[in-house]
GUMI-857161 format. One record per residue (C-alpha): residue number from 1; residue in one letter; x negated, y negated, z. Coordinates in Angstrom, 3 decimals. Example, Ala and Ser with C-alpha at 12.3 -4.5 7.8 and 13.67 -1.06 7.14 Angstrom:
% residues 2
PT  pos  code      east     north        up
PT    1     a   -12.300     4.500     7.800
PT    2     s   -13.670     1.060     7.140
END
This chain:
% residues 346
PT  pos  code      east     north        up
PT    1     m  -180.930   -72.241    80.514
PT    2     r  -181.786   -69.991    83.422
PT    3     n  -179.883   -70.513    86.785
PT    4     f  -182.207   -72.831    89.014
PT    5     y  -181.839   -70.140    92.131
PT    6     f  -183.986   -67.585    90.044
PT    7     s  -186.394   -69.906    88.462
PT    8     v  -186.269   -72.983    88.790
PT    9     g  -173.214   -84.962    69.695
PT   10     l  -173.820   -87.555    68.384
PT   11     f  -173.512   -90.305    65.778
PT   12     i  -174.624   -91.211    62.308
PT   13     l  -177.298   -93.144    62.376
PT   14     i  -176.679   -96.876    62.315
PT   15     p  -179.152   -99.347    60.803
PT   16     g  -181.974  -100.240    63.222
PT   17     f  -181.387   -96.720    64.863
PT   18     l  -184.685   -95.304    63.295
PT   19     s  -186.543   -98.068    64.619
PT   20     c  -186.059   -96.980    68.311
PT   21     s  -189.609   -96.789    69.629
PT   22     s  -190.971   -93.858    71.508
PT   23     n  -190.961   -95.750    74.289
PT   24     p  -188.039   -98.258    74.108
PT   25     k  -188.434  -101.068    76.776
PT   26     t  -185.361  -101.780    78.432
PT   27     n  -183.791  -103.151    82.211
PT   28     i  -182.568   -99.847    84.077
PT   29     t  -179.577  -100.556    86.666
PT   30     e  -181.105   -97.611    89.364
PT   31     t  -178.259   -96.641    91.646
PT   32     n  -179.161   -94.910    94.947
PT   33     n  -176.632   -92.687    96.194
PT   34     s  -178.695   -90.683    98.573
PT   35     s  -175.581   -90.964   100.933
PT   36     h  -173.519   -89.215    98.536
PT   37     a  -170.275   -91.110    98.627
PT   38     s  -167.342   -88.822    99.817
PT   39     m  -163.518   -89.501    99.302
PT   40     n  -160.734   -88.374   101.203
PT   41     t  -159.196   -86.753    98.343
PT   42     s  -161.008   -84.272    96.733
PT   43     t  -161.698   -84.661    92.741
PT   44     l  -162.064   -80.947    92.809
PT   45     q  -159.559   -78.412    94.452
PT   46     l  -160.489   -74.928    94.422
PT   47     q  -158.038   -73.036    93.263
PT   48     k  -159.368   -69.015    92.632
PT   49     t  -162.226   -67.280    93.388
PT   50     i  -163.277   -63.984    91.273
PT   51     q  -165.863   -61.753    92.657
PT   52     l  -168.031   -59.728    90.399
PT   53     p  -169.882   -57.160    93.120
PT   54     n  -171.299   -55.572    90.185
PT   55     v  -173.365   -58.321    88.979
PT   56     k  -176.643   -58.636    90.023
PT   57     g  -178.687   -61.953    89.943
PT   58     g  -177.686   -65.133    88.256
PT   59     f  -175.950   -66.372    85.379
PT   60     d  -176.170   -68.578    82.256
PT   61     l  -173.823   -70.348    79.876
PT   62     m  -170.306   -69.423    79.399
PT   63     a  -167.392   -69.970    76.866
PT   64     v  -163.373   -69.555    76.955
PT   65     d  -161.023   -68.368    74.763
PT   66     v  -157.902   -71.052    75.908
PT   67     k  -155.192   -68.929    73.801
PT   68     g  -156.145   -65.552    75.118
PT   69     q  -157.084   -66.769    78.924
PT   70     r  -160.363   -65.174    78.660
PT   71     l  -163.758   -66.247    80.201
PT   72     f  -166.999   -65.286    78.874
PT   73     v  -170.109   -65.355    81.336
PT   74     s  -173.688   -64.602    80.745
PT   75     a  -174.574   -62.828    83.591
PT   76     e  -178.507   -63.278    82.584
PT   77     d  -180.166   -61.039    85.253
PT   78     n  -177.727   -58.399    84.823
PT   79     h  -178.176   -58.260    80.926
PT   80     t  -174.359   -58.060    80.541
PT   81     v  -171.783   -60.127    79.191
PT   82     e  -168.945   -60.406    81.596
PT   83     v  -165.349   -60.880    80.270
PT   84     i  -162.939   -62.340    82.763
PT   85     n  -159.022   -62.710    82.648
PT   86     l  -158.211   -65.960    83.628
PT   87     h  -154.402   -65.421    84.073
PT   88     t  -154.815   -62.433    86.231
PT   89     g  -158.107   -63.729    88.077
PT   90     k  -159.703   -60.154    87.740
PT   91     p  -162.642   -58.961    85.645
PT   92     l  -161.780   -57.596    82.306
PT   93     k  -164.666   -56.065    80.836
PT   94     s  -168.518   -55.925    81.471
PT   95     l  -170.423   -55.750    77.939
PT   96     p  -173.727   -54.126    78.756
PT   97     g  -177.407   -54.090    76.446
PT   98     f  -178.334   -58.190    76.264
PT   99     n  -181.495   -58.887    76.972
PT  100     e  -181.153   -62.110    78.684
PT  101     p  -177.912   -63.396    77.753
PT  102     k  -178.158   -67.492    77.499
PT  103     w  -175.473   -69.175    75.936
PT  104     i  -172.011   -68.249    74.456
PT  105     v  -169.902   -69.742    71.904
PT  106     y  -166.141   -68.465    71.382
PT  107     l  -164.735   -69.325    67.802
PT  108     p  -160.858   -68.428    67.807
PT  109     e  -160.619   -68.646    64.057
PT  110     g  -161.575   -65.034    63.234
PT  111     n  -161.561   -64.242    67.046
PT  112     r  -165.703   -64.109    67.065
PT  113     i  -167.920   -64.261    69.730
PT  114     f  -171.865   -65.549    69.722
PT  115     v  -174.159   -64.696    72.534
PT  116     s  -177.702   -65.983    72.265
PT  117     t  -180.523   -63.607    74.400
PT  118     g  -183.597   -65.098    75.431
PT  119     g  -185.599   -61.806    75.928
PT  120     d  -185.581   -60.820    72.175
PT  121     g  -184.682   -63.882    70.279
PT  122     k  -181.387   -62.888    68.792
PT  123     v  -177.938   -64.286    68.261
PT  124     t  -175.267   -61.551    68.097
PT  125     e  -171.785   -61.561    66.924
PT  126     l  -168.896   -59.887    68.368
PT  127     n  -165.589   -58.668    67.545
PT  128     g  -163.267   -60.466    69.846
PT  129     n  -160.935   -57.608    69.676
PT  130     t  -163.208   -54.677    69.853
PT  131     y  -166.389   -56.321    71.624
PT  132     k  -168.280   -54.526    68.764
PT  133     v  -171.286   -56.034    67.633
PT  134     a  -170.283   -57.563    63.832
PT  135     h  -173.719   -59.161    63.152
PT  136     t  -177.208   -59.780    64.463
PT  137     f  -179.265   -62.820    63.630
PT  138     s  -183.013   -62.190    64.594
PT  139     f  -185.573   -65.464    65.077
PT  140     k  -189.413   -65.316    66.303
PT  141     e  -188.602   -66.043    69.851
PT  142     a  -186.175   -66.736    72.367
PT  143     c  -182.856   -67.978    71.562
PT  144     n  -181.238   -70.355    74.151
PT  145     n  -178.665   -73.276    73.586
PT  146     l  -175.912   -72.618    70.712
PT  147     r  -173.379   -75.015    69.513
PT  148     f  -170.817   -74.839    66.762
PT  149     d  -171.150   -77.752    64.253
PT  150     s  -167.497   -77.448    62.732
PT  151     s  -167.984   -79.669    59.549
PT  152     t  -170.624   -77.481    58.194
PT  153     s  -169.525   -74.024    59.593
PT  154     q  -172.909   -73.843    60.952
PT  155     l  -174.122   -72.299    64.399
PT  156     l  -177.122   -74.439    65.634
PT  157     v  -179.300   -72.370    67.897
PT  158     g  -182.479   -73.503    70.348
PT  159     v  -185.111   -71.528    69.368
PT  160     g  -188.879   -70.871    70.861
PT  161     k  -190.776   -70.619    74.285
PT  162     t  -194.373   -71.347    72.717
PT  163     f  -192.801   -73.789    70.243
PT  164     g  -189.599   -75.374    69.839
PT  165     s  -186.941   -75.350    66.687
PT  166     l  -183.375   -75.575    65.687
PT  167     g  -182.080   -72.436    63.771
PT  168     r  -179.246   -73.027    61.505
PT  169     i  -176.867   -70.001    60.791
PT  170     d  -174.359   -70.116    58.089
PT  171     l  -170.930   -68.491    59.623
PT  172     i  -169.598   -68.195    55.881
PT  173     q  -172.148   -66.221    54.387
PT  174     n  -173.254   -64.897    57.679
PT  175     k  -177.206   -65.623    57.227
PT  176     i  -180.075   -67.373    58.629
PT  177     l  -180.435   -70.779    56.599
PT  178     g  -183.613   -71.726    58.272
PT  179     e  -185.004   -73.515    61.201
PT  180     i  -186.018   -77.267    61.771
PT  181     s  -189.064   -77.625    63.600
PT  182     l  -189.341   -79.627    66.585
PT  183     t  -192.368   -81.363    68.450
PT  184     g  -191.789   -79.235    71.655
PT  185     y  -189.748   -76.568    73.395
PT  186     l  -186.094   -77.544    73.713
PT  187     k  -183.126   -76.870    76.252
PT  188     q  -179.916   -78.236    75.707
PT  189     f  -178.648   -80.129    72.918
PT  190     e  -175.254   -81.720    71.452
PT  191     i  -174.572   -82.092    67.929
PT  192     d  -172.087   -84.683    65.887
PT  193     g  -171.988   -85.381    62.829
PT  194     d  -175.627   -85.546    61.033
PT  195     s  -176.823   -86.303    64.299
PT  196     v  -178.479   -83.999    67.016
PT  197     y  -180.024   -85.096    70.438
PT  198     v  -182.331   -82.447    71.977
PT  199     n  -183.871   -82.569    75.439
PT  200     l  -187.413   -81.568    75.353
PT  201     p  -188.306   -81.278    79.125
PT  202     d  -192.540   -80.291    78.531
PT  203     k  -192.542   -83.519    76.202
PT  204     n  -190.138   -85.532    79.083
PT  205     t  -188.611   -87.282    75.911
PT  206     v  -185.009   -86.785    73.888
PT  207     e  -185.446   -86.108    70.326
PT  208     v  -183.124   -87.123    67.803
PT  209     v  -182.809   -84.956    64.817
PT  210     s  -181.048   -85.688    61.435
PT  211     l  -179.587   -82.483    59.794
PT  212     s  -179.364   -83.980    56.527
PT  213     a  -182.976   -84.271    56.372
PT  214     s  -183.833   -81.515    58.130
PT  215     k  -186.132   -83.175    60.836
PT  216     p  -186.588   -85.397    63.577
PT  217     v  -185.919   -89.009    63.078
PT  218     a  -186.545   -90.621    66.644
PT  219     s  -188.030   -89.933    69.768
PT  220     w  -186.990   -91.601    73.215
PT  221     a  -189.189   -91.342    76.406
PT  222     v  -187.528   -90.497    79.645
PT  223     t  -189.776   -92.371    81.908
PT  224     e  -187.309   -92.331    85.170
PT  225     a  -188.266   -88.839    85.853
PT  226     k  -189.115   -85.444    84.920
PT  227     r  -188.045   -82.327    83.429
PT  228     n  -184.735   -83.414    81.226
PT  229     v  -182.735   -80.478    81.020
PT  230     p  -178.858   -80.832    81.008
PT  231     m  -177.458   -83.109    78.930
PT  232     a  -173.701   -84.136    77.665
PT  233     l  -172.096   -86.793    75.250
PT  234     d  -169.377   -89.169    75.322
PT  235     k  -168.601   -89.974    71.980
PT  236     t  -166.006   -92.518    72.370
PT  237     h  -168.642   -94.735    74.412
PT  238     h  -171.738   -93.638    72.706
PT  239     r  -173.257   -92.710    75.834
PT  240     l  -175.766   -89.782    76.408
PT  241     f  -176.125   -88.460    80.010
PT  242     v  -179.139   -86.580    80.872
PT  243     a  -179.976   -85.032    84.194
PT  244     c  -183.949   -84.892    85.482
PT  245     e  -186.298   -83.529    88.259
PT  246     p  -186.211   -84.570    91.481
PT  247     g  -182.430   -85.543    91.410
PT  248     k  -181.745   -88.129    88.859
PT  249     f  -178.914   -88.852    86.513
PT  250     i  -179.845   -91.155    83.531
PT  251     i  -177.381   -92.848    80.774
PT  252     y  -178.503   -93.605    77.521
PT  253     s  -176.890   -95.522    74.768
PT  254     t  -176.950   -93.655    71.465
PT  255     g  -176.969   -97.044    69.548
PT  256     t  -180.331   -97.886    70.908
PT  257     g  -181.982   -94.953    72.436
PT  258     k  -182.287   -96.943    75.472
PT  259     a  -181.477   -95.855    79.185
PT  260     i  -178.737   -98.433    81.044
PT  261     q  -178.543   -96.568    84.266
PT  262     s  -180.449   -94.339    86.488
PT  263     i  -178.283   -92.863    89.631
PT  264     n  -179.968   -90.413    92.324
PT  265     i  -178.192   -87.087    92.643
PT  266     s  -179.068   -83.799    93.968
PT  267     k  -181.458   -81.494    92.485
PT  268     d  -181.797   -78.820    90.190
PT  269     a  -178.765   -80.084    87.872
PT  270     d  -178.032   -77.341    85.394
PT  271     g  -174.676   -78.468    83.806
PT  272     i  -173.254   -81.787    83.012
PT  273     y  -169.503   -82.028    81.745
PT  274     y  -167.665   -85.290    80.901
PT  275     d  -164.034   -85.347    81.921
PT  276     e  -162.773   -88.009    79.177
PT  277     k  -159.134   -88.090    80.894
PT  278     r  -160.404   -88.713    83.938
PT  279     k  -163.311   -90.801    82.897
PT  280     r  -165.173   -88.555    85.222
PT  281     i  -168.621   -86.556    84.905
PT  282     y  -169.097   -83.346    86.987
PT  283     v  -172.756   -82.242    87.317
PT  284     s  -173.615   -78.650    88.901
PT  285     c  -176.724   -78.875    91.159
PT  286     g  -178.574   -75.887    91.905
PT  287     e  -179.202   -77.469    95.468
PT  288     g  -176.040   -76.414    96.433
PT  289     s  -173.468   -79.082    95.205
PT  290     i  -171.114   -80.535    92.405
PT  291     e  -171.677   -84.179    92.197
PT  292     v  -168.686   -86.121    90.868
PT  293     l  -169.471   -89.804    89.141
PT  294     a  -167.018   -91.917    87.603
PT  295     q  -167.261   -93.846    84.752
PT  296     k  -166.430   -97.407    85.583
PT  297     d  -166.973   -98.801    82.257
PT  298     a  -169.580   -97.740    79.360
PT  299     d  -172.385   -98.987    81.049
PT  300     h  -171.706   -98.559    85.254
PT  301     y  -171.364   -95.123    87.065
PT  302     n  -171.274   -94.224    90.518
PT  303     v  -171.312   -91.280    92.481
PT  304     i  -167.651   -90.824    94.182
PT  305     q  -168.129   -87.391    95.813
PT  306     n  -170.530   -84.638    96.357
PT  307     i  -168.593   -81.227    96.912
PT  308     t  -170.690   -78.416    98.810
PT  309     t  -171.389   -75.287    96.987
PT  310     v  -173.872   -72.264    97.553
PT  311     p  -177.787   -72.747    96.553
PT  312     g  -178.488   -71.534    93.017
PT  313     a  -174.868   -72.193    91.995
PT  314     g  -175.944   -74.212    88.846
PT  315     t  -174.020   -73.151    86.114
PT  316     s  -170.797   -74.530    85.247
PT  317     l  -168.153   -75.310    82.335
PT  318     f  -165.318   -77.701    82.140
PT  319     s  -162.461   -76.751    79.705
PT  320     p  -160.359   -79.702    78.626
PT  321     q  -157.847   -77.417    76.775
PT  322     l  -157.150   -75.419    80.222
PT  323     d  -158.369   -78.516    82.298
PT  324     k  -160.239   -76.529    84.811
PT  325     y  -163.691   -76.690    86.101
PT  326     i  -165.349   -73.422    86.398
PT  327     l  -168.849   -72.518    88.543
PT  328     t  -170.791   -69.457    88.791
PT  329     v  -172.135   -68.390    92.199
PT  330     p  -175.314   -66.198    91.713
PT  331     q  -175.402   -62.795    93.502
PT  332     s  -178.039   -62.836    96.513
PT  333     s  -179.218   -60.577    99.453
PT  334     n  -176.062   -62.114   101.438
PT  335     q  -173.930   -63.514    98.907
PT  336     i  -171.326   -61.572    96.226
PT  337     a  -171.740   -62.521    92.610
PT  338     e  -168.592   -64.935    91.878
PT  339     i  -166.787   -67.247    89.753
PT  340     r  -164.964   -70.493    91.438
PT  341     i  -161.983   -72.141    89.381
PT  342     y  -161.308   -75.881    90.382
PT  343     q  -158.240   -77.855    89.040
PT  344     p  -159.269   -81.250    88.769
PT  345     v  -157.187   -83.974    90.621
PT  346     k  -155.973   -87.047    89.336
END
């Protein structure tokens, strides 16, 4: 997903789930947080800033090697994958030759790094020790969102610009198994068990895919706003979080497919992460802020802090294992590219 500075899961289907209509009617609680509540004590404290003076342009998604204390960053406009040593806070290596790197998945088993690229429609596997190419998987069009399904040892990849599909890569046999056709171009998705929730921004829908059936089985209309791009999942409470434009955060019940609350946030949301330990949601917005929301219970949420960042800083990552929140800041005429590492505060 491209940083806005330069351009702009899941649960086994329960009885009655497939009956969700494409435009479910529901009473949605809308919360106006245009004043952006602020706390005296910050929910995120900036710990470290790592400058990347050789990186030009913006970033896409990241992955972390917890044991090795490495951060892998897609420097999309720079056509590189940047490797950061989180222990020393210094750049470790810059890997060139990626045609618009998008998402990264790191698998500690086998020390495998996977990078999707939008410019040439590939998923490239790198050896985590040598950083050399181990395998290349080619698709018809741009590759974007990547997710690993541990139950099947498959890597799911969002494919397409003029169409949309979910590509399936078998990481045991190291081969493409095929694609699941969608009704439109996709952005982020979340998987859990047999179900995949997919954001289709051009259709303004969340499409629900069954992996066992290899097809979409339900569609939820996003009626509160436009351009639903980032999403995250709270598996415990069966809640799906979706952000839209211009500045809207929506909570869905995955059991009914209905929106239960809509909250005003900053514009250009590009990353959503759920902090289960603290019952918080962190939303990085390209308008220049991190919105921090509190989960009072499964059906009630509110913004508790708006942290000022930099316009265009929309790409983020929260690692529960490291207990760190990481934000990328794109390079511009008056800004060096950098990584900001925050410590969540209890």
